[in-house]
SEVEX-526626 format. One line per field, with one value per residue: x, y, z of N, C-alpha, C in turn. Coordinates in Angstrom, 2 decimals, decimal comma. Layout:
<pts>
n_x [X|...]
n_y [Y|...]
n_z [Z|...]
ca_x [X|...]
ca_y [Y|...]
ca_z [Z|...]
c_x [X|...]
c_y [Y|...]
c_z [Z|...]
</pts>
This chain:
<pts>
n_x [1,04|1,44|3,80|1,85|0,91|3,04|3,67|1,73|1,23|3,77|2,93|0,57|2,31|3,98|1,34|-0,24|2,49|2,29|-0,48|0,24|2,15|2,48|3,47|3,63|5,83|6,54|5,04|5,30|7,86|7,24|5,26|6,06|8,30|6,78|5,66|7,91|8,34|7,41|7,45|9,61|11,06|12,95|13,30|10,62|7,69|5,75|2,95|0,52|-2,35|-2,76|-5,87|-6,32|-4,35|-4,72|-3,13|-0,61|1,73|4,75|5,81|7,73|10,03|12,01|14,89|16,97|17,13|17,68|16,77|15,59|15,30|12,75|11,88|12,66|11,81|8,77|5,63|3,14|-0,18|-2,88|-3,73|-3,65|-1,97|-1,09|-1,13|-2,95|-5,13|-4,72|-5,23|-7,85|-9,54|-9,34|-8,53|-6,21|-3,18|-0,68|2,15|4,28|8,04|8,29|9,33|8,67|8,02|6,22|4,32|2,74|1,35|3,69|5,55|8,33|11,40|14,64|17,14|19,97|19,01|17,03|14,04|11,77|9,11|6,12|4,48|1,30|-0,80|-3,55|-3,71|-6,46|-8,86|-11,79|-14,40|-12,42|-9,73|-6,84|-4,10|-0,98|0,53|3,57|5,54|8,56|10,60|13,41|13,08|11,81|9,45|8,19|6,32|2,94|-0,50|-1,02|0,78|-0,02|-2,47|-1,41|-0,09|-2,43|-3,80|-1,87|-2,33|-4,60|-4,51|-2,14|-3,79|-5,94|-3,63|-2,70|-4,48|-4,70|-2,60|-2,29|-4,50|-3,50|-1,21|-2,65|-4,49|-2,10|-0,41|-3,24|-2,72|-0,23|-0,79|-3,06|-1,65|0,49|-1,06|-2,06|0,58|1,49|-0,48|-0,54|2,67|2,18|0,09|1,27|3,54|4,40|4,62|5,02|7,19|8,35|6,80|6,50|9,05|8,82|6,97|8,24|9,54|8,71|6,68|9,26|10,25|8,39|8,11|10,51|13,38|14,95|15,25|12,81|10,58|8,54|6,50|4,78|1,75|0,43|-2,17|-2,62|-1,64|1,11|4,38|5,91|9,22|8,81|10,43|13,17|14,34|17,02|18,17|16,54|16,48|16,21]
n_y [-1,14|1,42|1,17|1,67|3,66|5,97|5,58|6,63|9,55|10,21|10,16|11,79|13,98|14,75|14,71|17,02|19,07|18,18|19,21|22,39|23,05|24,26|24,27|21,94|20,01|19,94|18,86|15,88|15,39|15,62|13,55|10,97|10,87|11,47|9,00|7,09|7,34|6,00|3,16|0,47|1,97|2,00|2,40|4,08|4,71|7,72|7,88|10,03|10,37|10,82|11,75|12,47|11,65|9,01|7,51|6,31|8,83|9,08|10,79|11,55|10,15|7,36|6,56|4,41|6,00|8,23|10,91|11,10|12,15|11,85|12,50|10,47|8,36|5,64|7,00|4,93|3,18|1,61|-1,13|-5,14|-5,80|-4,95|-2,26|-0,82|-2,14|-1,32|1,24|1,73|0,30|1,66|0,51|-0,15|-2,25|-5,64|-6,20|-9,28|-9,93|-13,70|-16,67|-16,84|-14,50|-11,25|-10,98|-9,28|-7,23|-4,09|-1,16|-0,76|0,61|1,28|0,40|-0,63|-3,36|-6,34|-4,82|-6,24|-6,47|-4,71|-2,21|-0,86|1,98|3,77|6,87|9,31|12,03|12,26|10,65|10,01|9,02|9,87|9,35|6,76|6,15|4,36|1,92|0,68|-2,33|-4,08|-6,16|-8,77|-9,41|-6,77|-5,48|-5,82|-5,31|-3,97|-1,74|-1,16|-0,17|2,29|3,80|4,41|5,74|8,33|8,40|9,17|11,63|13,28|13,33|15,03|17,08|16,60|17,90|21,19|22,06|21,96|23,77|26,42|26,60|26,78|29,36|30,82|30,24|32,30|34,55|34,86|35,65|37,24|39,88|40,18|41,06|43,13|44,35|44,29|45,78|48,59|48,90|49,25|50,69|52,85|53,68|56,23|55,68|53,21|51,55|52,38|51,56|48,47|47,80|47,83|45,66|43,94|43,22|43,34|40,53|38,87|39,15|37,18|34,76|33,60|33,23|32,76|34,04|36,70|38,37|40,95|41,16|43,57|43,54|45,56|47,54|46,94|44,46|43,97|43,36|44,43|44,20|45,48|45,59|43,04|40,52|39,24|36,18|36,53|37,61|40,39]
n_z [-0,12|1,18|-0,95|-3,04|-2,73|-3,20|-5,36|-7,10|-5,70|-7,35|-9,89|-9,66|-9,53|-11,70|-13,47|-12,76|-13,67|-16,26|-16,76|-16,74|-18,69|-22,02|-24,51|-27,04|-27,50|-25,25|-23,98|-24,95|-24,07|-20,98|-20,79|-21,14|-19,20|-16,73|-16,90|-17,54|-14,90|-13,30|-14,46|-15,86|-18,14|-20,41|-23,04|-24,80|-27,03|-28,44|-30,64|-32,23|-34,46|-37,45|-38,58|-40,70|-43,06|-42,06|-40,33|-37,73|-36,26|-35,54|-32,61|-30,54|-29,38|-27,32|-26,76|-24,88|-22,82|-23,79|-26,40|-29,43|-32,89|-34,57|-37,11|-38,85|-38,44|-38,86|-40,30|-40,40|-41,04|-39,76|-38,21|-36,98|-35,30|-31,59|-31,29|-32,80|-31,32|-29,01|-29,69|-30,94|-29,26|-27,01|-24,59|-22,69|-23,05|-23,18|-24,74|-25,52|-26,46|-28,35|-28,27|-31,54|-32,25|-31,73|-29,64|-31,14|-33,44|-32,79|-31,44|-31,81|-31,19|-31,69|-29,47|-27,11|-27,34|-27,37|-27,06|-24,33|-23,62|-24,63|-23,33|-23,63|-24,46|-25,23|-25,75|-24,71|-25,17|-23,29|-25,28|-27,34|-28,71|-28,93|-30,55|-29,59|-26,49|-25,87|-23,59|-23,23|-21,89|-21,24|-19,64|-19,20|-17,48|-17,19|-16,39|-14,77|-14,07|-11,80|-13,20|-15,61|-14,83|-13,60|-15,70|-17,85|-16,48|-17,06|-19,57|-20,13|-18,93|-20,33|-22,97|-22,25|-22,09|-24,33|-26,17|-24,73|-25,75|-28,26|-29,43|-27,81|-29,41|-31,67|-31,23|-30,65|-33,32|-34,94|-33,66|-34,89|-37,84|-37,72|-36,31|-38,80|-41,08|-40,04|-40,29|-42,88|-44,15|-42,99|-44,07|-45,98|-46,11|-45,71|-47,29|-50,43|-53,04|-55,24|-56,33|-53,42|-51,62|-52,17|-51,59|-48,84|-48,46|-48,44|-46,97|-44,30|-44,92|-45,05|-42,08|-40,90|-42,65|-43,76|-46,00|-48,86|-51,52|-52,52|-54,35|-55,78|-58,42|-59,89|-62,48|-65,15|-65,69|-68,33|-68,90|-68,89|-67,19|-64,47|-62,56|-58,89|-56,39|-54,91|-52,94|-51,94|-52,65|-54,89|-58,17|-60,73]
ca_x [-0,07|3,00|4,47|0,99|0,45|4,17|3,74|0,27|1,75|4,44|2,03|-0,40|2,88|3,66|0,28|0,29|3,57|1,24|-1,56|1,50|2,74|1,67|3,91|3,08|7,35|7,13|4,07|5,72|8,26|6,76|4,76|7,56|8,82|6,14|6,02|9,60|9,00|6,49|8,18|10,47|10,60|14,46|12,86|9,71|7,55|4,13|2,42|-0,56|-3,21|-3,38|-6,91|-6,80|-3,86|-4,93|-2,12|-0,33|2,81|5,64|5,76|7,81|10,58|13,34|15,79|17,49|17,09|17,92|14,99|16,08|15,11|11,97|11,62|13,05|10,67|7,94|4,39|2,22|-1,61|-3,88|-3,25|-4,06|-1,51|-1,33|-0,87|-4,46|-6,19|-5,18|-5,47|-9,12|-10,59|-9,82|-7,93|-4,25|-2,80|0,86|3,06|6,13|7,98|8,76|10,74|7,86|8,67|6,12|2,22|1,70|2,11|4,08|6,50|8,93|12,34|16,11|17,53|20,91|18,99|15,55|12,98|11,39|8,17|5,72|2,12|0,53|-1,93|-4,41|-3,94|-7,65|-9,70|-12,73|-14,77|-11,73|-8,42|-5,70|-2,92|-1,05|1,98|3,90|6,32|9,29|11,84|14,04|12,79|10,22|8,48|8,67|4,92|2,06|-1,38|-0,87|2,17|-1,12|-3,43|-0,81|0,44|-3,04|-3,93|-0,90|-2,45|-5,62|-3,97|-2,26|-5,03|-5,93|-2,58|-2,08|-5,73|-4,73|-1,21|-2,43|-5,43|-2,54|-0,36|-3,30|-4,38|-0,52|-0,62|-4,15|-2,49|0,75|-1,13|-3,84|0,07|1,10|-1,83|-1,24|2,11|1,44|-1,54|0,63|3,71|1,28|-0,75|2,64|3,84|3,97|5,31|4,52|8,54|8,58|5,97|6,81|10,53|8,10|6,25|9,02|10,46|7,95|7,06|10,83|10,22|8,39|8,56|12,63|13,56|16,79|14,52|11,58|9,85|6,76|6,41|3,48|0,40|-0,30|-3,52|-2,55|-1,04|2,86|4,84|7,52|9,17|8,98|11,01|13,27|15,24|17,51|19,39|16,35|17,39|15,85]
ca_y [-0,37|2,29|1,91|2,01|4,90|6,70|5,51|7,54|11,04|10,48|10,63|13,19|15,41|15,01|15,18|18,74|19,32|17,53|20,70|23,67|22,64|24,56|23,23|20,10|19,83|20,25|18,09|14,84|15,23|15,84|11,94|10,46|11,57|11,11|7,64|7,14|7,61|4,32|1,81|0,74|2,31|2,56|2,81|4,76|6,02|8,40|7,98|10,57|9,76|11,17|11,16|13,19|11,32|7,93|6,74|6,67|8,79|9,31|12,40|10,93|8,43|7,32|5,61|2,86|6,94|9,65|11,49|10,83|12,56|11,08|12,09|9,63|7,00|5,82|6,61|3,42|2,71|0,64|-2,85|-6,10|-5,43|-3,81|-1,04|-0,51|-2,71|0,34|2,97|0,73|-0,20|2,93|-0,27|-0,97|-3,96|-5,98|-7,77|-9,54|-11,04|-14,96|-17,02|-16,38|-12,87|-10,62|-11,77|-8,61|-5,74|-2,89|-0,03|-1,17|1,57|1,04|0,36|-1,38|-5,09|-6,77|-4,82|-7,43|-6,49|-3,29|-1,80|0,02|2,81|4,94|8,60|9,96|12,75|11,94|9,53|10,47|8,68|11,10|8,32|5,34|5,87|2,55|1,85|-0,92|-3,02|-5,19|-7,13|-9,37|-9,61|-5,36|-4,85|-6,17|-4,80|-2,41|-0,85|-1,22|1,24|3,56|3,60|4,49|7,15|8,75|8,35|10,19|12,93|13,43|13,71|16,69|18,73|17,89|19,52|22,23|22,39|22,41|25,06|26,70|26,63|27,23|30,39|31,82|31,12|33,03|36,02|35,86|35,46|38,87|40,99|40,35|41,06|44,59|44,71|44,63|47,59|49,50|49,12|49,32|52,54|53,62|54,15|57,27|55,10|51,92|50,40|52,29|50,49|47,25|47,29|47,68|44,60|42,35|43,30|42,70|39,14|38,68|38,97|35,75|33,77|34,05|32,33|32,73|35,09|36,35|39,36|41,53|42,07|44,23|43,72|46,49|47,74|46,40|43,08|44,33|42,67|44,91|43,76|46,30|44,77|41,68|40,66|38,05|35,20|36,35|38,26|41,26]
ca_z [-0,46|0,81|-2,30|-4,95|-2,49|-3,35|-7,33|-7,28|-6,07|-8,68|-11,03|-9,83|-9,96|-13,46|-14,00|-12,54|-14,48|-17,78|-17,32|-17,05|-20,04|-22,99|-26,07|-27,60|-27,41|-23,79|-23,46|-24,92|-22,97|-19,78|-20,92|-21,20|-17,94|-15,84|-17,86|-16,41|-12,79|-12,49|-14,85|-15,93|-19,65|-21,38|-24,02|-25,35|-28,66|-28,91|-31,46|-33,11|-35,59|-38,50|-39,11|-42,30|-43,67|-41,41|-39,85|-37,06|-36,62|-33,66|-32,32|-29,90|-28,83|-26,60|-27,11|-24,07|-22,33|-25,10|-27,33|-30,56|-33,94|-35,45|-38,73|-40,07|-38,30|-40,50|-40,00|-40,42|-40,78|-38,54|-39,02|-36,44|-33,91|-30,56|-31,05|-32,97|-30,76|-28,55|-30,41|-31,49|-27,65|-26,44|-24,00|-23,26|-23,51|-23,16|-26,00|-25,35|-27,49|-27,76|-30,26|-32,67|-32,29|-31,33|-29,55|-31,45|-33,98|-32,19|-32,93|-31,20|-31,15|-31,66|-28,17|-26,94|-27,17|-28,26|-26,38|-24,33|-23,67|-24,52|-23,12|-24,66|-23,79|-25,20|-25,32|-25,00|-24,83|-24,04|-25,38|-28,43|-29,74|-29,38|-30,64|-28,75|-25,84|-25,54|-22,23|-23,84|-21,31|-22,02|-18,73|-20,01|-16,40|-16,41|-16,64|-13,72|-14,38|-11,80|-13,65|-16,82|-14,28|-13,24|-16,97|-18,54|-15,79|-17,01|-20,92|-20,46|-18,11|-21,64|-23,55|-22,10|-22,20|-25,53|-26,84|-24,69|-25,74|-30,45|-28,74|-27,84|-30,54|-32,56|-30,81|-31,30|-34,99|-35,68|-33,45|-35,68|-38,93|-37,58|-36,53|-39,74|-41,71|-39,57|-40,82|-44,05|-43,88|-42,29|-44,55|-47,45|-46,07|-45,67|-49,02|-50,92|-53,93|-55,79|-55,60|-51,74|-50,50|-52,44|-50,52|-47,42|-48,09|-49,11|-45,64|-43,40|-44,84|-44,44|-40,69|-40,76|-43,78|-44,05|-47,55|-50,04|-52,03|-52,82|-55,41|-56,21|-59,35|-60,69|-63,50|-64,76|-66,29|-69,91|-68,28|-68,87|-65,89|-63,85|-60,74|-58,40|-55,55|-54,72|-51,58|-51,40|-54,27|-56,72|-59,27|-60,70]
c_x [0,43|3,66|3,68|1,08|1,49|3,59|3,05|0,71|3,15|3,95|1,44|0,88|3,59|2,84|-0,02|1,38|2,85|1,32|-0,38|1,53|2,28|2,28|3,67|4,71|7,10|5,90|4,42|6,59|8,61|6,10|5,54|8,20|7,65|5,87|6,93|9,34|8,19|6,59|8,33|10,30|11,94|14,31|11,26|9,42|6,11|4,11|1,30|-0,59|-3,72|-4,90|-6,50|-6,23|-4,15|-3,95|-1,28|1,37|3,72|6,67|7,27|8,79|12,47|13,92|16,66|17,70|17,00|16,21|16,08|14,99|13,75|10,98|11,85|12,38|9,12|7,17|3,78|0,70|-1,74|-3,50|-3,66|-3,62|-2,13|-1,38|-2,01|-4,84|-6,12|-5,79|-7,68|-10,23|-10,66|-9,42|-6,50|-3,90|-0,73|1,13|4,28|6,48|8,81|8,95|10,22|8,12|7,39|4,36|1,54|1,82|2,20|4,96|7,23|10,86|13,80|17,01|19,03|20,95|17,96|14,56|12,38|9,95|7,99|4,08|2,56|-0,81|-2,74|-4,63|-5,43|-7,81|-11,08|-12,63|-13,57|-9,51|-7,51|-4,17|-2,42|0,35|2,55|5,79|6,95|10,30|11,99|13,73|11,99|9,05|8,63|7,19|3,69|1,38|-1,96|0,18|0,79|-1,51|-2,78|-1,19|-0,71|-3,93|-2,88|-1,00|-4,07|-5,09|-3,16|-2,83|-5,37|-5,06|-2,21|-3,25|-5,55|-3,57|-1,86|-3,72|-4,53|-1,60|-1,60|-3,91|-3,31|-0,47|-1,73|-3,27|-1,81|0,19|-1,67|-2,02|0,57|0,42|-2,05|-0,76|2,24|0,50|-0,40|1,68|3,00|1,01|0,77|2,94|3,46|4,05|4,93|5,56|8,70|8,10|6,35|8,31|10,22|7,48|7,04|9,61|9,53|7,34|8,31|10,75|9,51|7,46|9,66|12,63|14,22|16,55|13,96|11,88|9,12|7,10|4,73|2,80|0,54|-1,52|-3,95|-2,12|-0,18|2,57|5,87|7,94|9,66|9,71|11,04|14,17|16,20|18,37|17,95|16,14|16,12|14,77]
c_y [0,96|2,73|2,59|3,85|6,43|6,74|6,63|8,47|11,15|10,71|11,60|14,44|15,45|15,54|16,92|19,45|19,35|19,10|22,03|23,57|23,50|23,87|22,22|19,79|19,33|19,14|17,20|14,31|14,67|14,16|11,04|10,03|11,21|9,16|6,47|6,46|6,75|3,90|2,23|0,77|3,41|2,99|3,13|5,47|6,45|9,03|9,17|10,11|10,61|11,31|11,59|12,26|9,32|6,48|7,08|7,05|9,48|10,67|12,79|9,71|8,38|6,16|4,80|5,42|8,56|10,01|11,51|11,42|11,39|11,08|11,92|7,88|6,61|5,54|5,09|2,88|2,11|-0,51|-3,80|-6,48|-4,43|-3,01|-0,03|-1,26|-1,73|1,01|2,02|0,50|0,71|1,17|-0,64|-2,61|-3,94|-6,38|-8,07|-10,10|-12,98|-15,58|-17,12|-15,38|-12,13|-10,82|-10,86|-8,14|-4,38|-1,56|-0,14|-0,11|0,07|0,61|-0,03|-2,62|-5,30|-6,19|-6,74|-7,61|-5,11|-3,12|-0,32|0,43|3,58|5,84|9,36|10,78|12,84|10,75|9,48|9,96|9,45|10,22|7,52|6,22|4,32|2,89|0,86|-1,23|-4,31|-6,16|-8,18|-9,64|-8,06|-4,96|-5,04|-5,54|-3,56|-1,05|-0,30|-0,15|2,07|4,30|4,20|6,36|8,63|9,15|8,92|11,22|13,95|13,71|14,65|17,35|18,15|18,17|20,17|22,38|22,98|23,17|26,13|27,88|26,83|29,03|31,59|32,19|31,89|34,26|36,35|35,86|37,37|39,70|40,69|41,04|42,35|44,84|45,23|45,61|48,30|50,08|49,84|50,92|53,27|54,79|55,77|56,93|54,00|51,23|50,76|51,31|48,69|46,81|46,64|46,39|44,02|42,40|43,16|41,05|38,54|37,91|37,57|35,05|34,29|32,77|33,08|33,96|35,82|38,15|39,85|41,94|42,89|44,27|44,69|46,26|46,73|45,01|43,11|44,30|43,62|44,62|45,28|46,35|43,77|41,83|39,58|37,05|35,72|37,19|39,12|40,44]
c_z [0,12|-0,57|-3,12|-4,65|-2,91|-4,67|-7,77|-6,59|-7,32|-9,88|-10,85|-9,92|-10,91|-14,12|-14,02|-13,76|-16,34|-18,03|-17,70|-17,96|-20,90|-24,31|-26,25|-27,00|-26,18|-22,74|-23,39|-23,70|-21,48|-19,39|-20,62|-19,85|-16,67|-16,38|-17,27|-15,14|-12,68|-12,93|-15,83|-17,54|-20,57|-22,91|-24,67|-26,71|-27,71|-29,69|-31,22|-33,83|-36,27|-39,36|-41,06|-43,36|-43,76|-41,05|-38,99|-37,03|-35,30|-33,60|-31,03|-29,11|-28,45|-26,47|-25,82|-23,57|-22,66|-25,75|-28,10|-31,70|-34,34|-36,78|-39,92|-39,96|-38,99|-40,07|-40,95|-40,28|-40,29|-38,99|-37,70|-35,37|-32,67|-30,25|-31,36|-31,78|-29,92|-28,12|-30,42|-30,69|-26,61|-24,96|-23,78|-22,68|-23,19|-23,77|-25,54|-27,07|-27,33|-29,13|-31,67|-33,38|-31,41|-30,86|-30,56|-32,03|-32,71|-32,56|-31,73|-31,47|-30,77|-30,40|-28,01|-27,78|-27,60|-27,35|-26,32|-23,93|-24,03|-23,86|-23,29|-24,55|-24,77|-24,71|-25,59|-24,27|-24,55|-24,07|-27,22|-28,59|-29,83|-30,48|-29,44|-27,69|-25,67|-24,82|-23,39|-22,09|-21,58|-20,60|-19,00|-18,93|-15,56|-15,64|-15,28|-14,66|-13,43|-12,06|-15,04|-16,25|-14,28|-15,16|-17,73|-17,64|-16,20|-18,48|-20,85|-19,58|-19,62|-22,46|-23,37|-22,27|-23,74|-26,45|-25,82|-25,12|-27,61|-29,33|-28,50|-28,65|-32,17|-32,46|-31,48|-32,97|-35,89|-35,33|-34,67|-37,23|-38,50|-37,54|-37,76|-41,07|-41,45|-39,78|-41,48|-44,87|-43,24|-43,07|-46,58|-47,92|-46,03|-46,78|-49,83|-52,64|-54,23|-55,35|-54,04|-50,72|-50,92|-51,18|-49,21|-46,74|-47,97|-47,02|-44,49|-43,48|-44,27|-43,43|-40,20|-41,69|-44,01|-45,31|-48,08|-50,45|-52,06|-54,03|-55,27|-57,71|-59,21|-61,76|-63,75|-65,88|-67,79|-69,79|-68,68|-67,32|-65,60|-62,24|-60,13|-57,32|-55,31|-53,80|-51,32|-53,13|-55,36|-57,25|-59,30|-62,08]
</pts>
């Protein structure tokens, strides 16, 4: 009972940290910290589900305690294995490696040796599954059902934190767009000549959308074109 109370307190502490985090990258890191604080998970992967494309996307991955770049990891559609099972049923599961391989499809990371067991938990927000997190251990006896329950508590909190971070990032992007539109309008209204205004507009856009080169071409009423301003590698 004392051990369980201590582990639940650890879960509560990291859940508070997750809920206070704003950016998605920070949320993912906090989720791993939470899982690693209650179960053995030298390897870990957090997969979101892209509903537009219909694939699982690795968002955060740990190999032997160190985060790795997820851009090189494959995206994959739902199948018949444990990852998909956890996602579709909204229930956690445990898969173990046997002589015949895995008892079900899992997203195994490249650690220092062969991962022996994977605990998959769906990331839930209300009745909606956002993805799956997977704790992975080299010890085939690493996870019992108490571990599964604790990781599931974290996965539910993770769903709320991810949705909050997504909403914050959407709001931030909308604010940036509004600020850019206002800056463009101010630059255009302040210019007394066309070329002067074009240069001012390129300067404003370049601050928000950096590029190796930009150009503004003006089309006259007779259909002729001329370059009013250039920046960087864009030749007139």
